[in-house]
PDB file of N, CA, C, O and CB in Angstrom:
ATOM      1  N   LYS A   1      60.033 -61.830  72.076  1.00  0.00           N
ATOM      2  CA  LYS A   1      60.380 -60.510  72.096  1.00  0.00           C
ATOM      3  C   LYS A   1      61.453 -59.638  72.885  1.00  0.00           C
ATOM      4  O   LYS A   1      61.910 -59.818  74.014  1.00  0.00           O
ATOM      5  CB  LYS A   1      59.401 -60.085  72.329  1.00  0.00           C
ATOM      6  N   THR A   2      61.654 -58.875  72.175  1.00  0.00           N
ATOM      7  CA  THR A   2      62.986 -58.461  72.887  1.00  0.00           C
ATOM      8  C   THR A   2      62.361 -57.207  73.651  1.00  0.00           C
ATOM      9  O   THR A   2      61.490 -56.417  73.287  1.00  0.00           O
ATOM     10  CB  THR A   2      64.417 -58.052  71.753  1.00  0.00           C
ATOM     11  N   LYS A   3      63.268 -57.308  75.109  1.00  0.00           N
ATOM     12  CA  LYS A   3      63.160 -56.191  76.174  1.00  0.00           C
ATOM     13  C   LYS A   3      63.649 -55.149  76.045  1.00  0.00           C
ATOM     14  O   LYS A   3      64.655 -55.201  75.338  1.00  0.00           O
ATOM     15  CB  LYS A   3      63.566 -56.415  77.232  1.00  0.00           C
ATOM     16  N   TYR A   4      63.413 -54.224  76.393  1.00  0.00           N
ATOM     17  CA  TYR A   4      64.616 -52.998  76.396  1.00  0.00           C
ATOM     18  C   TYR A   4      64.897 -52.391  78.004  1.00  0.00           C
ATOM     19  O   TYR A   4      64.072 -52.608  78.892  1.00  0.00           O
ATOM     20  CB  TYR A   4      64.000 -51.504  75.304  1.00  0.00           C
ATOM     21  N   LYS A   5      65.645 -51.927  78.154  1.00  0.00           N
ATOM     22  CA  LYS A   5      65.584 -51.393  79.029  1.00  0.00           C
ATOM     23  C   LYS A   5      65.456 -50.117  79.288  1.00  0.00           C
ATOM     24  O   LYS A   5      66.047 -49.433  78.452  1.00  0.00           O
ATOM     25  CB  LYS A   5      66.188 -51.724  79.391  1.00  0.00           C
ATOM     26  N   GLU A   6      64.750 -49.314  80.378  1.00  0.00           N
ATOM     27  CA  GLU A   6      64.478 -47.921  80.502  1.00  0.00           C
ATOM     28  C   GLU A   6      65.752 -47.051  80.190  1.00  0.00           C
ATOM     29  O   GLU A   6      66.842 -47.426  80.623  1.00  0.00           O
ATOM     30  CB  GLU A   6      63.950 -47.642  81.913  1.00  0.00           C
ATOM     31  N   ALA A   7      65.651 -46.024  79.529  1.00  0.00           N
ATOM     32  CA  ALA A   7      66.826 -45.223  79.507  1.00  0.00           C
ATOM     33  C   ALA A   7      67.644 -44.508  80.713  1.00  0.00           C
ATOM     34  O   ALA A   7      68.639 -43.792  80.601  1.00  0.00           O
ATOM     35  CB  ALA A   7      66.479 -44.318  78.737  1.00  0.00           C
ATOM     36  N   SER A   8      66.872 -44.945  82.050  1.00  0.00           N
ATOM     37  CA  SER A   8      67.156 -44.747  83.337  1.00  0.00           C
ATOM     38  C   SER A   8      68.426 -45.132  83.785  1.00  0.00           C
ATOM     39  O   SER A   8      69.516 -44.637  84.071  1.00  0.00           O
ATOM     40  CB  SER A   8      66.291 -45.305  84.036  1.00  0.00           C
ATOM     41  N   SER A   9      67.807 -46.300  83.730  1.00  0.00           N
ATOM     42  CA  SER A   9      68.503 -47.972  83.922  1.00  0.00           C
ATOM     43  C   SER A   9      69.921 -47.985  83.014  1.00  0.00           C
ATOM     44  O   SER A   9      70.894 -48.603  83.448  1.00  0.00           O
ATOM     45  CB  SER A   9      67.247 -49.442  83.144  1.00  0.00           C
ATOM     46  N   VAL A  10      69.967 -47.459  82.073  1.00  0.00           N
ATOM     47  CA  VAL A  10      71.485 -47.761  81.155  1.00  0.00           C
ATOM     48  C   VAL A  10      72.511 -47.547  81.973  1.00  0.00           C
ATOM     49  O   VAL A  10      72.647 -46.452  82.518  1.00  0.00           O
ATOM     50  CB  VAL A  10      71.822 -46.774  79.822  1.00  0.00           C
ATOM     51  N   ASP A  11      73.419 -48.621  82.182  1.00  0.00           N
ATOM     52  CA  ASP A  11      74.712 -48.468  82.720  1.00  0.00           C
ATOM     53  C   ASP A  11      75.188 -48.064  81.302  1.00  0.00           C
ATOM     54  O   ASP A  11      74.698 -48.171  80.177  1.00  0.00           O
ATOM     55  CB  ASP A  11      75.441 -49.817  83.531  1.00  0.00           C
ATOM     56  N   VAL A  12      76.575 -47.452  81.908  1.00  0.00           N
ATOM     57  CA  VAL A  12      77.783 -46.691  81.467  1.00  0.00           C
ATOM     58  C   VAL A  12      78.304 -47.789  80.919  1.00  0.00           C
ATOM     59  O   VAL A  12      78.282 -47.851  79.689  1.00  0.00           O
ATOM     60  CB  VAL A  12      78.714 -45.917  82.517  1.00  0.00           C
ATOM     61  N   GLU A  13      78.918 -48.960  81.722  1.00  0.00           N
ATOM     62  CA  GLU A  13      79.544 -49.668  81.475  1.00  0.00           C
ATOM     63  C   GLU A  13      79.024 -50.850  79.951  1.00  0.00           C
ATOM     64  O   GLU A  13      79.843 -51.361  79.188  1.00  0.00           O
ATOM     65  CB  GLU A  13      79.722 -50.061  82.803  1.00  0.00           C
ATOM     66  N   ASP A  14      77.527 -51.028  79.865  1.00  0.00           N
ATOM     67  CA  ASP A  14      76.563 -51.693  79.235  1.00  0.00           C
ATOM     68  C   ASP A  14      77.370 -51.067  77.424  1.00  0.00           C
ATOM     69  O   ASP A  14      77.719 -51.657  76.401  1.00  0.00           O
ATOM     70  CB  ASP A  14      74.647 -51.095  79.894  1.00  0.00           C
ATOM     71  N   ILE A  15      77.352 -49.630  77.871  1.00  0.00           N
ATOM     72  CA  ILE A  15      77.559 -48.516  76.662  1.00  0.00           C
ATOM     73  C   ILE A  15      78.958 -48.534  76.231  1.00  0.00           C
ATOM     74  O   ILE A  15      79.344 -47.994  75.194  1.00  0.00           O
ATOM     75  CB  ILE A  15      77.214 -46.939  77.118  1.00  0.00           C
ATOM     76  N   LYS A  16      79.742 -49.197  77.087  1.00  0.00           N
ATOM     77  CA  LYS A  16      81.221 -49.135  76.735  1.00  0.00           C
ATOM     78  C   LYS A  16      81.409 -50.531  75.795  1.00  0.00           C
ATOM     79  O   LYS A  16      82.102 -50.589  74.779  1.00  0.00           O
ATOM     80  CB  LYS A  16      82.280 -49.116  78.253  1.00  0.00           C
ATOM     81  N   GLU A  17      80.673 -51.573  76.342  1.00  0.00           N
ATOM     82  CA  GLU A  17      80.502 -52.689  76.119  1.00  0.00           C
ATOM     83  C   GLU A  17      80.197 -52.798  74.395  1.00  0.00           C
ATOM     84  O   GLU A  17      80.748 -53.353  73.444  1.00  0.00           O
ATOM     85  CB  GLU A  17      79.464 -53.132  77.112  1.00  0.00           C
ATOM     86  N   ASN A  18      79.254 -52.119  74.556  1.00  0.00           N
ATOM     87  CA  ASN A  18      78.586 -52.200  72.980  1.00  0.00           C
ATOM     88  C   ASN A  18      79.400 -51.418  72.163  1.00  0.00           C
ATOM     89  O   ASN A  18      79.418 -51.721  70.970  1.00  0.00           O
ATOM     90  CB  ASN A  18      77.009 -51.604  72.793  1.00  0.00           C
ATOM     91  N   GLU A  19      80.039 -50.533  72.519  1.00  0.00           N
ATOM     92  CA  GLU A  19      80.617 -49.799  71.697  1.00  0.00           C
ATOM     93  C   GLU A  19      82.175 -50.133  70.992  1.00  0.00           C
ATOM     94  O   GLU A  19      82.807 -49.291  70.354  1.00  0.00           O
ATOM     95  CB  GLU A  19      80.564 -48.691  72.389  1.00  0.00           C
ATOM     96  N   ALA A  20      82.623 -51.477  71.240  1.00  0.00           N
ATOM     97  CA  ALA A  20      83.403 -52.128  70.889  1.00  0.00           C
ATOM     98  C   ALA A  20      83.307 -53.069  69.735  1.00  0.00           C
ATOM     99  O   ALA A  20      84.063 -53.451  68.842  1.00  0.00           O
ATOM    100  CB  ALA A  20      83.653 -52.532  71.777  1.00  0.00           C
ATOM    101  N   ASP A  21      81.978 -53.311  70.137  1.00  0.00           N
ATOM    102  CA  ASP A  21      80.696 -54.128  69.312  1.00  0.00           C
ATOM    103  C   ASP A  21      80.698 -53.183  67.920  1.00  0.00           C
ATOM    104  O   ASP A  21      81.139 -53.723  66.906  1.00  0.00           O
ATOM    105  CB  ASP A  21      78.850 -54.062  70.302  1.00  0.00           C
ATOM    106  N   CYS A  22      80.272 -51.937  67.838  1.00  0.00           N
ATOM    107  CA  CYS A  22      80.350 -51.180  66.756  1.00  0.00           C
ATOM    108  C   CYS A  22      81.232 -50.460  66.412  1.00  0.00           C
ATOM    109  O   CYS A  22      80.940 -49.294  66.146  1.00  0.00           O
ATOM    110  CB  CYS A  22      79.616 -50.598  66.683  1.00  0.00           C
ATOM    111  N   SER A  23      82.283 -50.803  66.328  1.00  0.00           N
ATOM    112  CA  SER A  23      83.380 -49.701  65.780  1.00  0.00           C
ATOM    113  C   SER A  23      83.432 -49.677  64.388  1.00  0.00           C
ATOM    114  O   SER A  23      83.128 -50.620  63.658  1.00  0.00           O
ATOM    115  CB  SER A  23      84.862 -49.961  66.241  1.00  0.00           C
ATOM    116  N   LEU A  24      83.936 -48.262  63.934  1.00  0.00           N
ATOM    117  CA  LEU A  24      83.631 -48.179  62.007  1.00  0.00           C
ATOM    118  C   LEU A  24      85.398 -47.574  62.464  1.00  0.00           C
ATOM    119  O   LEU A  24      86.085 -47.212  63.419  1.00  0.00           O
ATOM    120  CB  LEU A  24      81.801 -46.555  60.858  1.00  0.00           C
ATOM    121  N   PRO A  25      85.424 -47.775  61.186  1.00  0.00           N
ATOM    122  CA  PRO A  25      87.086 -47.467  60.496  1.00  0.00           C
ATOM    123  C   PRO A  25      87.306 -45.556  60.790  1.00  0.00           C
ATOM    124  O   PRO A  25      86.516 -44.770  60.267  1.00  0.00           O
ATOM    125  CB  PRO A  25      87.089 -47.953  58.134  1.00  0.00           C
ATOM    126  N   GLN A  26      87.920 -45.299  61.258  1.00  0.00           N
ATOM    127  CA  GLN A  26      88.130 -43.393  61.299  1.00  0.00           C
ATOM    128  C   GLN A  26      89.175 -43.359  59.889  1.00  0.00           C
ATOM    129  O   GLN A  26      90.101 -44.074  59.506  1.00  0.00           O
ATOM    130  CB  GLN A  26      89.253 -42.527  63.242  1.00  0.00           C
ATOM    131  N   ILE A  27      88.698 -42.500  59.513  1.00  0.00           N
ATOM    132  CA  ILE A  27      89.448 -41.974  58.235  1.00  0.00           C
ATOM    133  C   ILE A  27      89.395 -40.441  58.209  1.00  0.00           C
ATOM    134  O   ILE A  27      88.373 -39.770  58.349  1.00  0.00           O
ATOM    135  CB  ILE A  27      88.770 -42.554  56.837  1.00  0.00           C
ATOM    136  N   SER A  28      90.952 -39.862  57.961  1.00  0.00           N
ATOM    137  CA  SER A  28      91.344 -38.578  58.278  1.00  0.00           C
ATOM    138  C   SER A  28      90.777 -37.986  57.009  1.00  0.00           C
ATOM    139  O   SER A  28      90.634 -38.611  55.959  1.00  0.00           O
ATOM    140  CB  SER A  28      92.931 -38.354  58.584  1.00  0.00           C
ATOM    141  N   LEU A  29      90.501 -36.853  57.189  1.00  0.00           N
ATOM    142  CA  LEU A  29      90.198 -35.940  56.027  1.00  0.00           C
ATOM    143  C   LEU A  29      91.423 -35.960  54.955  1.00  0.00           C
ATOM    144  O   LEU A  29      91.262 -36.108  53.744  1.00  0.00           O
ATOM    145  CB  LEU A  29      89.947 -34.393  56.594  1.00  0.00           C
ATOM    146  N   ARG A  30      92.506 -35.809  55.519  1.00  0.00           N
ATOM    147  CA  ARG A  30      93.404 -35.570  54.698  1.00  0.00           C
ATOM    148  C   ARG A  30      93.516 -36.790  53.194  1.00  0.00           C
ATOM    149  O   ARG A  30      93.628 -36.549  51.992  1.00  0.00           O
ATOM    150  CB  ARG A  30      94.646 -35.508  55.699  1.00  0.00           C
ATOM    151  N   ALA A  31      93.414 -38.250  54.038  1.00  0.00           N
ATOM    152  CA  ALA A  31      92.684 -38.972  53.234  1.00  0.00           C
ATOM    153  C   ALA A  31      92.131 -39.288  52.395  1.00  0.00           C
ATOM    154  O   ALA A  31      92.591 -39.886  51.422  1.00  0.00           O
ATOM    155  CB  ALA A  31      92.364 -39.114  53.329  1.00  0.00           C
ATOM    156  N   ILE A  32      90.747 -38.885  52.612  1.00  0.00           N
ATOM    157  CA  ILE A  32      89.668 -38.870  51.926  1.00  0.00           C
ATOM    158  C   ILE A  32      90.276 -37.741  50.540  1.00  0.00           C
ATOM    159  O   ILE A  32      90.198 -37.917  49.324  1.00  0.00           O
ATOM    160  CB  ILE A  32      88.287 -38.357  53.000  1.00  0.00           C
ATOM    161  N   GLN A  33      90.823 -36.683  51.257  1.00  0.00           N
ATOM    162  CA  GLN A  33      90.790 -35.589  50.339  1.00  0.00           C
ATOM    163  C   GLN A  33      92.013 -36.536  49.380  1.00  0.00           C
ATOM    164  O   GLN A  33      91.855 -36.278  48.187  1.00  0.00           O
ATOM    165  CB  GLN A  33      91.227 -33.783  51.097  1.00  0.00           C
ATOM    166  N   ASN A  34      93.013 -37.413  49.584  1.00  0.00           N
ATOM    167  CA  ASN A  34      93.588 -37.539  48.609  1.00  0.00           C
ATOM    168  C   ASN A  34      93.280 -38.354  47.553  1.00  0.00           C
ATOM    169  O   ASN A  34      93.808 -38.293  46.443  1.00  0.00           O
ATOM    170  CB  ASN A  34      94.468 -37.700  48.922  1.00  0.00           C
ATOM    171  N   ALA A  35      92.196 -39.321  47.989  1.00  0.00           N
ATOM    172  CA  ALA A  35      91.311 -40.373  47.237  1.00  0.00           C
ATOM    173  C   ALA A  35      90.238 -39.748  46.366  1.00  0.00           C
ATOM    174  O   ALA A  35      89.938 -40.351  45.336  1.00  0.00           O
ATOM    175  CB  ALA A  35      90.582 -41.330  48.261  1.00  0.00           C
ATOM    176  N   THR A  36      89.634 -38.626  46.656  1.00  0.00           N
ATOM    177  CA  THR A  36      88.884 -38.145  45.912  1.00  0.00           C
ATOM    178  C   THR A  36      89.753 -36.611  44.609  1.00  0.00           C
ATOM    179  O   THR A  36      89.218 -35.988  43.692  1.00  0.00           O
ATOM    180  CB  THR A  36      87.688 -37.754  47.108  1.00  0.00           C
ATOM    181  N   ASP A  37      90.771 -36.562  45.000  1.00  0.00           N
ATOM    182  CA  ASP A  37      91.425 -35.805  43.876  1.00  0.00           C
ATOM    183  C   ASP A  37      90.779 -34.248  44.823  1.00  0.00           C
ATOM    184  O   ASP A  37      90.178 -33.365  44.211  1.00  0.00           O
ATOM    185  CB  ASP A  37      90.709 -36.279  41.847  1.00  0.00           C
ATOM    186  N   ASN A  38      91.013 -34.174  46.171  1.00  0.00           N
ATOM    187  CA  ASN A  38      90.353 -32.883  47.057  1.00  0.00           C
ATOM    188  C   ASN A  38      89.203 -32.659  46.266  1.00  0.00           C
ATOM    189  O   ASN A  38      88.984 -31.748  45.467  1.00  0.00           O
ATOM    190  CB  ASN A  38      91.310 -31.373  47.209  1.00  0.00           C
ATOM    191  N   PHE A  39      88.318 -33.865  46.688  1.00  0.00           N
ATOM    192  CA  PHE A  39      86.561 -33.888  45.995  1.00  0.00           C
ATOM    193  C   PHE A  39      86.466 -33.491  44.429  1.00  0.00           C
ATOM    194  O   PHE A  39      85.332 -33.181  44.065  1.00  0.00           O
ATOM    195  CB  PHE A  39      85.432 -32.552  46.856  1.00  0.00           C
ATOM    196  N   SER A  40      87.222 -33.462  43.700  1.00  0.00           N
ATOM    197  CA  SER A  40      87.199 -33.166  42.256  1.00  0.00           C
ATOM    198  C   SER A  40      85.670 -33.529  41.907  1.00  0.00           C
ATOM    199  O   SER A  40      85.115 -34.481  42.457  1.00  0.00           O
ATOM    200  CB  SER A  40      88.379 -34.083  41.356  1.00  0.00           C
ATOM    201  N   GLU A  41      85.023 -32.717  40.962  1.00  0.00           N
ATOM    202  CA  GLU A  41      84.108 -32.805  40.222  1.00  0.00           C
ATOM    203  C   GLU A  41      84.308 -34.398  39.126  1.00  0.00           C
ATOM    204  O   GLU A  41      83.378 -35.042  38.639  1.00  0.00           O
ATOM    205  CB  GLU A  41      84.110 -31.324  39.534  1.00  0.00           C
ATOM    206  N   GLU A  42      85.364 -34.606  39.029  1.00  0.00           N
ATOM    207  CA  GLU A  42      85.657 -35.731  38.318  1.00  0.00           C
ATOM    208  C   GLU A  42      85.518 -36.740  38.822  1.00  0.00           C
ATOM    209  O   GLU A  42      85.432 -37.762  38.140  1.00  0.00           O
ATOM    210  CB  GLU A  42      86.648 -35.795  37.904  1.00  0.00           C
ATOM    211  N   ASN A  43      85.447 -36.767  40.302  1.00  0.00           N
ATOM    212  CA  ASN A  43      85.193 -38.176  41.102  1.00  0.00           C
ATOM    213  C   ASN A  43      84.190 -38.535  41.458  1.00  0.00           C
ATOM    214  O   ASN A  43      84.024 -39.614  42.026  1.00  0.00           O
ATOM    215  CB  ASN A  43      85.717 -38.368  42.135  1.00  0.00           C
ATOM    216  N   GLN A  44      83.102 -37.534  41.151  1.00  0.00           N
ATOM    217  CA  GLN A  44      81.439 -37.275  41.606  1.00  0.00           C
ATOM    218  C   GLN A  44      81.256 -38.379  41.243  1.00  0.00           C
ATOM    219  O   GLN A  44      81.996 -38.932  40.429  1.00  0.00           O
ATOM    220  CB  GLN A  44      80.356 -36.130  40.964  1.00  0.00           C
ATOM    221  N   LEU A  45      80.064 -39.015  41.859  1.00  0.00           N
ATOM    222  CA  LEU A  45      79.550 -40.013  41.422  1.00  0.00           C
ATOM    223  C   LEU A  45      77.823 -39.206  41.137  1.00  0.00           C
ATOM    224  O   LEU A  45      77.210 -39.572  40.134  1.00  0.00           O
ATOM    225  CB  LEU A  45      79.821 -41.370  42.574  1.00  0.00           C
ATOM    226  N   GLY A  46      77.250 -38.268  41.966  1.00  0.00           N
ATOM    227  CA  GLY A  46      76.191 -38.210  42.162  1.00  0.00           C
ATOM    228  C   GLY A  46      76.427 -37.355  43.468  1.00  0.00           C
ATOM    229  O   GLY A  46      77.466 -36.913  43.958  1.00  0.00           O
ATOM    230  N   GLU A  47      74.685 -37.245  43.992  1.00  0.00           N
ATOM    231  CA  GLU A  47      74.193 -36.954  45.021  1.00  0.00           C
ATOM    232  C   GLU A  47      73.367 -37.789  45.482  1.00  0.00           C
ATOM    233  O   GLU A  47      72.599 -38.421  44.757  1.00  0.00           O
ATOM    234  CB  GLU A  47      73.782 -35.975  44.978  1.00  0.00           C
ATOM    235  N   GLY A  48      73.436 -37.937  47.189  1.00  0.00           N
ATOM    236  CA  GLY A  48      72.935 -38.302  47.955  1.00  0.00           C
ATOM    237  C   GLY A  48      72.608 -37.704  49.176  1.00  0.00           C
ATOM    238  O   GLY A  48      73.085 -36.645  49.582  1.00  0.00           O
ATOM    239  N   GLY A  49      71.464 -38.676  49.982  1.00  0.00           N
ATOM    240  CA  GLY A  49      70.502 -37.855  50.876  1.00  0.00           C
ATOM    241  C   GLY A  49      71.395 -36.743  52.156  1.00  0.00           C
ATOM    242  O   GLY A  49      70.883 -35.897  52.890  1.00  0.00           O
ATOM    243  N   TYR A  50      73.161 -37.239  52.022  1.00  0.00           N
ATOM    244  CA  TYR A  50      73.835 -36.423  53.014  1.00  0.00           C
ATOM    245  C   TYR A  50      74.434 -35.342  52.388  1.00  0.00           C
ATOM    246  O   TYR A  50      74.682 -34.324  53.034  1.00  0.00           O
ATOM    247  CB  TYR A  50      74.816 -37.135  53.777  1.00  0.00           C
ATOM    248  N   GLY A  51      74.746 -35.454  50.998  1.00  0.00           N
ATOM    249  CA  GLY A  51      75.510 -34.780  49.940  1.00  0.00           C
ATOM    250  C   GLY A  51      75.913 -35.397  48.665  1.00  0.00           C
ATOM    251  O   GLY A  51      75.118 -36.049  47.988  1.00  0.00           O
ATOM    252  N   PRO A  52      77.247 -35.181  48.303  1.00  0.00           N
ATOM    253  CA  PRO A  52      77.851 -35.337  46.972  1.00  0.00           C
ATOM    254  C   PRO A  52      78.481 -36.704  47.209  1.00  0.00           C
ATOM    255  O   PRO A  52      79.347 -36.764  48.082  1.00  0.00           O
ATOM    256  CB  PRO A  52      78.936 -34.114  46.512  1.00  0.00           C
ATOM    257  N   VAL A  53      78.184 -37.709  46.601  1.00  0.00           N
ATOM    258  CA  VAL A  53      79.094 -38.834  46.594  1.00  0.00           C
ATOM    259  C   VAL A  53      80.558 -39.195  45.433  1.00  0.00           C
ATOM    260  O   VAL A  53      80.964 -38.988  44.289  1.00  0.00           O
ATOM    261  CB  VAL A  53      78.059 -39.887  46.449  1.00  0.00           C
ATOM    262  N   TYR A  54      80.790 -39.640  46.290  1.00  0.00           N
ATOM    263  CA  TYR A  54      82.323 -39.810  45.373  1.00  0.00           C
ATOM    264  C   TYR A  54      83.087 -41.250  45.290  1.00  0.00           C
ATOM    265  O   TYR A  54      82.939 -42.060  46.205  1.00  0.00           O
ATOM    266  CB  TYR A  54      83.542 -38.794  46.108  1.00  0.00           C
ATOM    267  N   LYS A  55      83.854 -41.521  44.235  1.00  0.00           N
ATOM    268  CA  LYS A  55      84.197 -42.483  43.722  1.00  0.00           C
ATOM    269  C   LYS A  55      86.190 -42.903  44.013  1.00  0.00           C
ATOM    270  O   LYS A  55      86.687 -43.912  43.513  1.00  0.00           O
ATOM    271  CB  LYS A  55      83.603 -42.148  42.240  1.00  0.00           C
TER     272      LYS A  55
END
């Protein structure tokens, strides 16, 4: 069984260590606009739970 620390006992250093393990790529808005032809309807695949989905 997994043990969890209480929220009050979480150490900032533990959080910093875990951030390195969970990094995601950062993509600029300009790159996304270029890839989707500025969010063109022609590139829209459909709608997801958070909004339009583009190819």
